[in-house]
C-alpha positions in Angstrom: -25.2 -2.4 -15.6 -23.0 -2.4 -12.5 -22.1 0.6 -10.5 -18.5 0.6 -11.8 -19.3 0.2 -15.5 -16.0 -0.3 -17.4 -13.6 1.8 -15.3 -10.9 3.8 -17.1 -7.6 4.3 -15.4 -7.7 7.9 -14.3 -4.4 9.5 -15.3 -3.3 10.8 -12.0 -0.4 12.5 -13.6 -2.7 15.4 -14.4 -2.6 16.0 -10.7 1.1 16.7 -10.5 2.5 20.2 -10.1 4.1 21.4 -13.4 7.8 22.1 -12.7 8.9 25.4 -14.2 12.1 25.5 -16.3 15.1 27.3 -14.8 14.6 30.3 -17.0 10.9 30.6 -16.5 9.4 33.4 -14.5 7.4 32.6 -11.4 3.7 32.3 -12.6 1.4 35.0 -11.5 -0.8 33.9 -8.6 -4.3 34.5 -7.3 -4.9 33.4 -3.7 -7.7 33.3 -1.2 -7.4 32.5 2.5 -9.8 31.4 5.2 -9.8 29.2 8.3 -6.0 28.8 8.1 -6.3 27.4 4.5 -4.8 29.2 1.5 -5.8 28.3 -2.0 -3.5 29.6 -4.8 -4.2 29.4 -8.5 -1.4 30.2 -11.0 -1.8 31.4 -14.6 -0.1 28.3 -15.9 -3.0 26.2 -14.6 -1.4 24.9 -11.4 -3.0 25.2 -8.0 -2.1 24.6 -4.4 -4.0 24.2 -1.2 -2.0 24.9 2.0 -3.2 24.3 5.5 -1.8 25.6 8.8 -3.8 23.2 11.0 -3.5 20.4 11.9 -0.2 20.6 10.1 1.6 22.5 7.4 0.3 20.5 4.5 0.3 21.2 0.7 -2.1 19.7 -1.8 -1.1 20.4 -5.4 -2.5 20.0 -8.9 -2.8 21.4 -12.4 -5.4 21.6 -15.1 -2.6 21.2 -17.6 -3.4 24.3 -19.6 -2.9 28.1 -19.2 -5.8 30.0 -17.7 -8.0 32.0 -20.0 -9.6 33.9 -17.0 -9.3 34.2 -13.3 -11.2 36.1 -10.6 -11.7 36.3 -6.8 -15.1 36.5 -5.2 -16.5 36.4 -1.7 -19.9 35.1 -0.7 -21.9 32.7 1.4 -23.8 29.5 0.9 -25.5 26.9 3.1 -22.1 26.0 4.6 -21.2 29.5 5.5 -19.1 32.5 4.3 -16.3 31.8 1.8 -13.6 33.1 -0.4 -13.3 31.7 -3.9 -11.0 31.7 -6.9 -12.8 31.0 -10.2 -10.8 30.4 -13.4 -11.3 29.3 -17.0 -9.3 27.2 -19.4 -9.7 25.3 -22.6 -9.0 21.5 -22.8 -10.6 20.6 -26.1 -13.7 22.3 -24.7 -14.0 25.5 -22.6 -14.1 24.6 -18.9 -14.6 26.6 -15.7 -13.3 25.6 -12.3 -13.3 27.1 -8.8 -11.8 26.5 -5.4 -13.8 27.7 -2.4 -12.4 28.0 1.1 -14.7 28.7 4.1 -14.4 31.3 6.8 -15.5 29.2 9.8 -14.6 25.6 8.9 -11.5 23.9 7.4 -13.4 22.9 4.3 -12.4 23.3 0.6 -15.0 22.9 -2.1 -13.7 22.2 -5.7 -16.1 22.7 -8.6 -15.6 22.0 -12.3 -18.0 22.7 -15.2 -17.6 22.0 -18.9 -19.2 24.8 -20.9 -20.1 22.6 -23.9 -20.8 18.9 -24.2 -17.6 16.8 -23.8 -16.4 13.2 -23.6 -15.9 11.9 -20.1 -12.1 11.5 -19.9 -9.2 12.1 -17.6 -9.2 15.7 -18.9 -12.5 16.2 -17.1 -11.1 15.1 -13.8 -10.8 18.0 -11.3 -9.3 18.1 -8.8 -6.4 15.8 -9.2 -4.1 16.3 -6.2 -0.8 15.3 -4.8 -1.4 15.0 -1.1 0.6 14.8 2.1 2.1 11.3 2.7 0.2 10.0 5.6 0.6 6.4 6.6 -3.0 5.2 7.1 -6.3 5.3 5.3 -9.9 4.3 6.0 -12.6 4.0 3.4 -15.9 2.1 2.9 -16.4 -0.8 0.5 -18.8 -0.9 -2.4 -20.7 -3.7 -0.7 -23.9 -4.1 1.3 -23.9 -1.9 4.4 -20.7 -0.1 3.2 -18.3 -2.0 5.5 -15.2 -0.1 6.7 -11.7 -1.0 5.7 -8.2 0.2 6.5 -5.6 0.6 3.8 -7.6 -1.3 1.2 -8.5 -0.6 -2.4 -10.6 2.6 -2.7 -14.2 2.2 -4.0 -15.0 5.1 -6.4 -18.1 6.1 -4.4 -16.5 6.1 -1.0 -15.1 9.0 1.0 -11.4 8.6 1.8 -9.8 9.6 5.1 -6.0 9.6 5.4 -4.4 10.1 8.8 -1.3 9.7 10.9 -0.5 8.2 14.3 -1.4 11.5 16.0 -5.0 11.6 14.7 -4.2 14.3 12.2 -6.0 13.7 8.9 -7.8 14.9 5.8 -10.9 13.6 4.1 -11.8 13.7 0.4 -15.1 12.8 -1.1 -17.5 13.7 -3.9 -19.8 16.6 -3.1 -22.5 15.7 -5.6 -23.2 13.1 -8.4 -22.6 10.5 -5.7 -23.8 7.5 -7.7 -21.4 8.1 -10.6 -18.5 9.7 -8.8 -15.1 8.1 -9.4 -12.7 8.9 -6.5 -9.3 7.3 -7.2 -6.1 7.3 -5.4 -2.4 6.5 -6.1 0.8 6.9 -4.2 0.1 10.2 -2.4 -2.4 11.3 -5.1 -6.2 11.5 -5.1 -8.5 12.6 -7.9 -12.3 12.8 -8.4 -14.2 12.6 -11.7 -17.1 10.7 -13.2 -17.1 6.9 -13.6 -16.4 5.7 -17.2 -19.8 4.1 -17.6 -20.9 7.7 -18.3 -19.4 8.5 -21.7 -20.5 12.0 -22.3 -20.9 15.0 -20.0 -23.6 17.5 -21.2 -23.0 21.2 -21.6 -23.2 22.9 -18.2 -22.4 19.7 -16.3 -20.8 20.4 -12.9 -19.1 18.1 -10.5 -17.9 19.0 -7.0 -15.4 17.6 -4.5 -14.9 18.3 -0.8 -11.6 18.3 1.1 -11.6 18.7 4.9 -8.5 18.8 7.1 -8.6 18.3 10.9 -7.1 17.3 14.2 -9.0 14.2 15.4 -10.5 11.7 13.1 -14.0 12.0 14.6 -13.8 15.8 14.4 -12.8 15.5 10.8 -15.7 13.2 10.0 -18.1 15.6 11.9 -16.8 18.7 10.0 -17.1 16.9 6.7 -20.6 15.5 7.4 -21.9 18.9 8.6 -20.6 20.6 5.5 -21.9 17.9 3.1 -25.4 17.8 4.7 -25.5 21.6 4.7 -24.6 21.7 1.1 -27.4 19.1 0.4 -29.9 21.1 2.4 -30.4 18.6 5.1 -30.8 19.8 8.7 -29.8 17.8 11.8 -32.4 15.2 12.7 -33.4 15.2 16.4 -32.9 11.8 18.0 -36.6 11.7 18.9 -37.9 12.7 15.5 -41.0 10.6 15.1 -42.1 7.4 16.8 -39.4 5.1 15.3 -36.6 7.1 16.8 -38.4 8.0 20.0 -40.0 4.7 21.1 -39.1 1.0 21.5 -40.1 -1.0 18.4 -40.8 -4.5 17.4 -39.1 -6.1 14.3 -40.0 -9.1 12.2 -36.9 -9.2 10.0 -34.2 -11.9 9.7 -33.2 -13.0 13.2 -36.5 -12.1 14.8 -38.9 -14.7 16.2 -41.6 -14.1 13.5 -39.6 -13.8 10.4 -41.6 -15.6 7.7 -43.3 -17.6 10.5 -46.1 -17.0 13.0 -48.4 -18.8 15.5 -50.6 -20.8 13.2 -53.4 -20.7 15.7 -53.5 -16.9 15.4 -52.4 -16.2 11.8 -49.7 -13.6 11.0 -51.9 -10.6 11.8 -53.2 -12.2 15.0 -49.7 -13.1 16.2 -48.4 -9.6 15.8 -51.5 -8.1 17.5 -50.8 -10.5 20.4 -47.2 -9.4 20.5 -48.2 -5.7 20.9 -50.7 -6.6 23.7 -48.1 -8.7 25.5 -45.5 -6.0 25.6 -48.0 -3.5 26.8 -49.2 -5.8 29.6 -45.6 -6.2 30.8 -45.0 -2.5 31.2 -42.9 -1.9 28.1 -45.4 -0.7 25.4 -44.2 -0.7 21.8 -44.2 2.5 19.8 -44.4 0.8 16.4 -44.1 -2.5 14.6 -42.0 -3.5 11.5 -43.3 -5.7 8.7 -40.4 -7.3 6.8 -40.4 -8.6 3.3 -43.0 -11.3 4.1 -45.8 -8.8 4.1 -46.2 -8.4 0.3 -46.3 -10.8 -2.6 -43.0 -11.6 -4.3 -41.5 -13.4 -7.3 -43.3 -14.9 -10.3 -45.4 -16.9 -7.8 -47.1 -13.7 -6.7 -47.2 -15.0 -3.1 -45.9 -13.8 0.3 -43.4 -16.7 0.5 -42.0 -15.9 -3.0 -39.9 -18.3 -5.2 -38.2 -20.7 -2.8 -35.1 -19.6 -0.9 -34.4 -16.5 -3.0 -38.0 -15.3 -2.7 -37.7 -12.8 -5.6 -38.5 -9.1 -5.8 -41.8 -7.3 -5.3 -44.6 -8.6 -7.5 -47.0 -6.0 -6.1 -46.3 -3.6 -3.2 -49.5 -4.3 -1.3 -50.4 -6.5 1.7 -50.5 -10.2 0.8 -54.3 -11.0 0.9 -53.7 -14.5 2.4 -52.1 -12.8 5.4 -54.2 -9.6 5.6 -57.6 -10.5 4.5 -59.0 -6.9 4.8 -55.8 -5.1 3.8 -53.0 -3.3 5.4 -55.0 -0.3 6.8 -57.5 -2.6 8.5 -54.6 -4.6 10.1 -52.9 -1.4 11.3 -56.2 -0.2 12.9 -56.5 -3.5 14.7 -52.9 -3.4 15.9 -53.2 0.2 17.1 -49.5 1.0 16.3 -47.7 2.8 13.5 -45.8 0.6 11.0 -42.5 0.3 9.4 -42.7 -1.4 6.0 -39.9 -3.2 4.2 -39.4 -3.0 0.4 -37.2 -4.9 -2.1 -36.6 -4.4 -5.8 -39.2 -5.0 -8.6 -39.4 -8.6 -9.7 -39.0 -9.5 -13.3 -42.6 -10.8 -13.4 -44.1 -7.7 -11.8 -46.8 -5.9 -13.7 -45.2 -2.7 -12.6 -42.6 -3.1 -15.4 -45.4 -2.4 -17.9 -47.1 0.3 -15.8 -44.2 2.5 -14.8 -40.8 3.9 -16.0 -38.1 1.6 -14.8 -34.3 1.8 -14.4 -32.6 -1.5 -13.8 -34.8 -3.2 -11.2 -36.3 -0.2 -9.6 -39.0 2.3 -10.5 -38.0 5.9 -11.2 -41.5 7.0 -12.1 -43.0 9.6 -9.6 -46.5 8.2 -10.3 -45.4 4.9 -8.7 -43.9 6.6 -5.7 -46.9 8.9 -5.2 -49.2 5.9 -5.3 -47.1 3.8 -3.0 -46.7 6.5 -0.3 -50.4 7.3 -0.5 -51.1 3.6 0.2 -48.6 3.5 3.1 -49.8 6.7 4.7 -53.4 5.6 4.6 -52.3 2.4 6.5 -50.5 4.3 9.3 -47.0 3.7 8.0 -44.4 5.9 9.8 -41.2 4.7 8.0 -40.6 3.1 4.6 -37.5 0.8 4.6 -35.8 0.5 1.2 -33.7 -2.7 1.4 -31.3 -4.4 -1.0 -29.8 -1.1 -2.1 -26.5 -2.9 -2.8 -27.9 -5.5 -5.2 -31.4 -5.8 -6.5 -32.6 -2.3 -5.7 -30.2 -0.4 -8.0 -30.9 1.9 -10.9 -28.8 2.2 -14.0 -25.8 4.3 -13.3 -26.1 7.4 -15.4 -26.5 11.1 -14.7 -30.2 11.0 -14.1 -31.7 7.7 -12.9 -30.0 7.4 -9.5 -31.4 10.8 -8.6 -34.8 9.9 -10.0 -34.9 6.7 -7.9 -33.9 8.1 -4.6 -35.3 11.6 -5.1 -38.8 10.5 -6.1 -38.9 8.0 -3.3 -37.9 10.5 -0.7 -40.0 13.4 -2.0 -43.2 11.3 -2.3 -42.6 9.9 1.2 -42.0 13.4 2.6 -45.3 14.7 1.1 -47.1 12.1 3.2 -44.9 12.6 6.3 -43.3 9.2 5.9 -39.6 8.9 6.9 -37.2 6.7 4.9 -34.7 4.1 6.1 -31.8 2.8 3.9 -30.8 -0.8 4.3 -27.8 -2.6 2.6 -26.7 0.8 1.5 -23.6 1.4 -0.7 -21.4 4.4 0.1 -23.1 6.5 -2.5 -26.5 5.9 -0.9 -25.3 7.2 2.4 -23.8 10.3 0.7 -27.0 10.7 -1.3 -29.0 10.8 1.9 -27.7 14.3 2.5 -30.2 15.6 0.0 -33.3 14.3 1.7 -34.5 15.5 5.1 -36.7 12.5 5.7 -34.0 9.9 5.2 -33.6 9.6 8.9 -32.0 6.1 9.6 -29.7 3.6 8.0 -28.9 0.0 8.8 -25.1 -0.2 9.3 -24.4 -3.9 9.6 -25.6 -7.3 8.5 -28.8 -9.0 9.6 -29.3 -10.0 13.2 -27.2 -7.8 15.6 -24.7 -9.9 17.6 -21.2 -9.8 19.0 -19.5 -10.5 15.7 -21.0 -7.4 14.2 -20.0 -4.8 16.8 -17.0 -3.5 14.9 -18.9 -3.1 11.7 -21.7 -1.4 13.6 -19.4 1.2 15.3 -17.5 2.1 12.2 -20.6 2.1 10.1 -22.2 4.4 12.7 -19.3 6.9 12.2 -20.2 7.2 8.4 -24.0 7.2 8.8 -23.9 9.6 11.8 -21.6 12.1 10.0 -24.1 12.2 7.1 -27.2 12.9 9.2 -28.5 9.3 9.4 -29.2 7.7 12.8 -27.6 4.3 12.7 -29.7 1.2 13.2 -28.1 -2.0 14.6 -30.9 -4.4 13.4 -33.0 -6.7 15.5 -31.9 -8.7 18.6 -33.6 -10.3 21.6 -34.3 -8.3 24.8 -32.3 -10.6 27.0 -29.1 -9.7 25.1 -27.9 -7.0 27.4 -24.8 -5.8 25.5 -26.7 -5.7 22.2 -29.5 -3.7 23.8 -26.9 -1.4 25.4 -25.1 -0.7 22.1 -28.4 -0.2 20.2 -29.4 2.4 22.9 -26.0 4.1 22.6 -26.5 4.4 18.9 -28.9 7.3 19.5 -31.1 5.7 16.9 -33.7 3.0 16.8 -34.1 0.3 19.5 -36.0 -2.7 18.3 -36.4 -6.3 19.5 -37.9 -9.5 18.0 -38.9 -11.7 21.0 -41.5 -14.3 20.8 -44.7 -13.7 22.8 -44.0 -14.0 26.5 -40.2 -14.1 26.1 -39.5 -10.4 26.7 -37.0 -9.4 29.3 -38.8 -6.5 30.8 -36.0 -5.7 33.4 -33.5 -5.4 30.6 -35.6 -3.3 28.4 -36.3 -0.8 31.2 -32.5 0.0 31.3 -33.1 1.4 27.8 -36.6 2.9 27.9 -39.0 4.5 30.3 -42.2 2.7 31.2 -44.0 4.5 28.4 -41.6 2.9 25.9 -39.7 6.2 25.3 -36.0 5.5 24.7 -33.5 7.3 27.0 -30.6 7.9 24.7 -27.5 10.0 24.1 -27.2 13.0 21.9 -25.0 11.5 19.2 -24.2 8.0 17.9 -21.6 6.0 19.7 -18.4 5.7 17.6 -14.8 4.5 18.1 -12.5 7.0 19.8 -9.7 8.5 17.7 -7.0 6.3 19.1 -8.7 3.2 17.8 -8.2 4.3 14.1 -4.3 4.2 13.9 -4.3 1.1 16.2 -6.6 -0.7 13.8 -4.8 0.6 10.7 -1.5 -0.8 12.0 -3.0 -4.3 12.0 -3.4 -6.8 14.7 -6.4 -6.9 17.1 -6.3 -3.8 19.4 -9.2 -3.4 21.8 -12.2 -1.3 21.0 -13.1 1.9 22.9 -16.2 3.8 21.7 -17.9 6.9 23.1 -21.0 9.0 23.0 -22.3 11.7 25.3 -25.1 13.9 26.7 -24.8 17.7 27.0 -26.5 19.9 29.5 -25.7 23.6 29.9 -22.0 23.1 29.2 -21.8 19.9 31.3 -20.9 16.9 29.2 -21.3 13.3 30.4 -19.6 10.6 28.5 -20.7 7.0 27.9 -17.8 4.6 27.0 -18.2 1.0 25.8 -15.0 -1.0 25.6 -14.3 -4.7 24.6 -11.4 -7.0 23.8 -11.0 -7.9 20.2 -8.4 -10.6 20.7 -10.7 -13.3 22.0 -9.4 -12.9 25.6 -8.9 -9.9 27.8 -7.1 -6.6 27.0 -6.2 -3.4 28.7 -8.1 -0.3 27.6 -7.6 3.4 28.4 -9.2 6.8 27.7 -9.0 10.3 29.0 -12.3 11.8 29.9 -11.0 15.3 29.1 -10.3 14.3 25.5 -14.0 13.8 25.0 -15.3 17.1 26.3 -15.7 16.1 30.0 -14.1 19.1 31.6 -11.9 19.1 34.7 -12.0 16.4 37.2 -14.4 13.5 36.6 -15.8 10.4 38.1 -15.8 7.2 35.9 -18.5 4.7 37.0 -18.6 1.1 35.8 -22.3 0.5 35.2 -22.3 -3.2 35.7 -20.0 -3.5 38.7 -21.4 -0.5 40.5 -17.9 0.8 41.3 -16.1 3.9 40.1 -13.0 6.0 40.2 -12.3 9.7 40.8 -10.1 11.1 38.0 -8.1 14.3 38.2 -8.1 16.7 35.3 -6.1 15.2 32.5 -5.8 11.8 34.0 -6.1 8.6 32.0 -8.6 5.9 33.0 -7.5 2.3 32.5 -9.2 -1.0 32.9 -9.1 -4.6 31.7 -12.0 -5.8 29.6 -13.1 -9.0 28.0 -14.8 -9.9 24.7 -18.3 -9.1 26.2 -17.3 -5.6 27.1 -17.5 -3.1 29.9 -19.6 0.0 30.1 -18.6 3.3 31.9 -20.4 6.5 32.6 -18.1 9.5 33.1 -19.5 12.6 34.8 -17.7 15.9 35.5 -17.1 17.0 39.1 -18.7 20.4 39.0 -18.2 23.4 41.2 -20.4 21.7 43.9 -17.8 18.9 44.2 -20.5 16.4 43.1 -20.3 14.2 40.0 -24.0 13.7 39.1 -24.6 10.3 37.4 -28.3 10.6 36.8 -30.8 7.8 36.7 -29.3 4.8 38.3 -31.5 2.4 36.4 -30.8 3.7 32.8 -27.9 2.9 30.5 -27.9 6.5 29.3 -28.4 7.9 32.8 -28.3 11.5 31.9 -30.2 11.2 28.6 -32.5 14.1 27.8 -35.7 12.1 28.1 -34.9 11.5 31.7 -32.7 14.5 32.8 -34.2 17.4 30.9 -32.1 20.1 32.5 -28.9 20.0 34.5 -26.6 22.7 35.9 -23.9 23.0 38.6 -23.0 26.5 39.8 -22.1 25.3 43.3 -25.4 23.5 43.6 -26.5 20.7 41.3 -29.9 21.4 39.9 -31.6 18.7 37.9 -35.0 18.4 36.3 -36.2 14.8 36.0 -38.9 13.8 33.5 -41.2 10.9 34.2 -43.5 8.8 32.1 -47.2 9.3 33.1 -47.3 6.0 35.0 -43.8 6.2 36.7 -43.9 6.5 40.5 -40.3 7.3 41.3 -36.7 7.4 39.9 -33.6 6.7 41.8 -30.7 9.1 41.1 -27.1 8.6 42.1 -23.7 10.2 42.0 -20.3 10.8 43.6 -19.7 13.3 46.4 -16.7 13.8 48.8 -19.2 13.7 51.7 -22.9 13.1 52.2 -24.8 15.6 50.1 -28.0 17.3 51.0 -30.9 17.0 48.6 -33.8 19.4 48.5 -37.0 19.7 46.4 -40.6 19.1 47.1 -40.5 15.5 45.9 -37.1 14.3 47.1 -36.6 11.4 49.5 -33.7 10.7 51.9 -30.1 10.5 50.7 -28.3 7.3 51.2 -24.5 7.7 51.2 -21.7 5.2 51.3 -18.6 6.8 53.0 -16.4 4.0 51.7 -17.2 4.5 48.0 -18.5 8.1 48.2 -21.5 7.1 46.2 -25.0 8.3 47.0 -28.5 7.5 45.9 -31.7 9.5 46.3 -35.3 8.8 45.2 -37.5 11.5 43.6 -41.2 11.3 42.8 -43.0 13.3 40.1 -45.3 16.2 40.6 -48.6 16.8 38.7 -46.6 17.8 35.6 -44.7 14.4 35.5 -41.5 16.1 36.5 -39.4 16.8 39.5 -36.6 19.2 40.4 -33.8 18.2 42.7 -31.0 20.3 44.2 -27.8 18.8 45.7 -25.1 20.4 47.8 -22.4 19.0 50.0 
């Protein structure tokens, strides 16, 4: 059965406000208000949501029947304190609905419960809203990797963000039942129910919907994602959570040197062991190694190669004996690194179909997941990668099986301290990840990261990052500087697939320390707000994307910009718009030049299709713009600059790998600065550019403190 089933046309007319006759009295109202949002419910069954910010907007609807009960309550949940109107009505069956507005966030949570079993019909759809008439929309397609789209047809499992040319917008999505949610839109209407493939809703069934309004498209995504993850019980995942997020990795998936091939003189296991030794000998040790779908037997042939070009699904999820003679655990011990292991769906010929409870082509049985995760944990597996979520690895779409599939997978993995990565995810998979603390990463674009996938990567990172998943770009080669840069700026995994002896160590050390620890930003890089209306208007506007590092109220921005028209284009951004307070210095990483920007000023430049990269640092009370480690893409990332302050003197604490001898720091100063600290070398200052460098060496604790004044 497909995700959509046989879709019914939701009667959006139920979302229109009932017009009162001329002689009718104004209906009695119950209203609650919080965060500048007022929710009003009338006795005739109509309701309104009014916002004050970012604009005076009204969202209106009706349940189509007079209310049988109505009450106001106050309380708190995992999102925060709230005010709520709860009301009852009868539409063939008794139903209860509520509208909740939050005290500290512009979030509205709608909830609808049928008190007895009922047919799934348009009558069960709540809310169904008329909305402000904004000109642009972004949503995510029901396809592998959930690719973004502007102004396209809405997939029922996608969030929908509507916005104007000033970056004002609102976002609507399901808040639960993600796999079977049916979000629909018409001309200035939006409604959320359950897909028609589910014919009956059991007694007590509840479906929830979230509405967020905001100034700034990225801010709206962030508010929505924070609320949805809080509602699902998922806490923010640190960008160094576990070895796969903290360290450089090696990948063997499609596009890598050893995808379904190896050095025949060494064997597959011997080839990968040699890879790990080679990286370590070159001063860029790996933290983990990924085994792609080649590592287990597939298809009716029950072999690692599978059935020809399509290869098939998992026959048995264990190491192929012809590749790993002594098993997966023995190989991992020989390798000496944690593993990431890829998984497909269950093949039609697999004996698992007789052993375990199945749904579609995946196992829902907790016994399978417990056994699988025990096997992986015993073999030193750090992350389980569930691939093919958009096609083969799908359950039947009903009210139980999607939760059983993803929930038993995540819970069994969590019990063994194994994290989960989603690959080829559909929109609902990404939303579902808000329920699972150990779903830490998600692939956001097609196989083999390259220039043609940058757009998809950046917009996919916006969705994944909002929902608590660190985006993963997929494999590339270490001599591909821009791909390495963008992967580093994702804040997530960084992994390469070079052949033995082909590593570009110099390039990799722009991303990682000499112990393989990634120096990364605090949040994923995403398109700046102004890109959204420009893209929605059509044509090929340039891309500008941003991320940042925060230290004690000081924010440093990292901007990547590229032409999308095949030639060159002018780009601009204001550092102040991205939390970089006051005056700033914008430094072009690859040209080594920069520009002092007054508060509120707009930086402009011309970029080509390969892109330009800028570090923007605030000019603090000292008059210095501290740019951090001159050799790192993310020059002020927390794994290098652990503490930074400027109260008239710049004070920075620098962290070193155990075998690092020195780090060169740099920045802007109006005149030659003075550097102090027990491990600080001489300052080199260029009076023409106002740029300085200074070398620091570590103390016994592998750190150094430097103070700069001018």
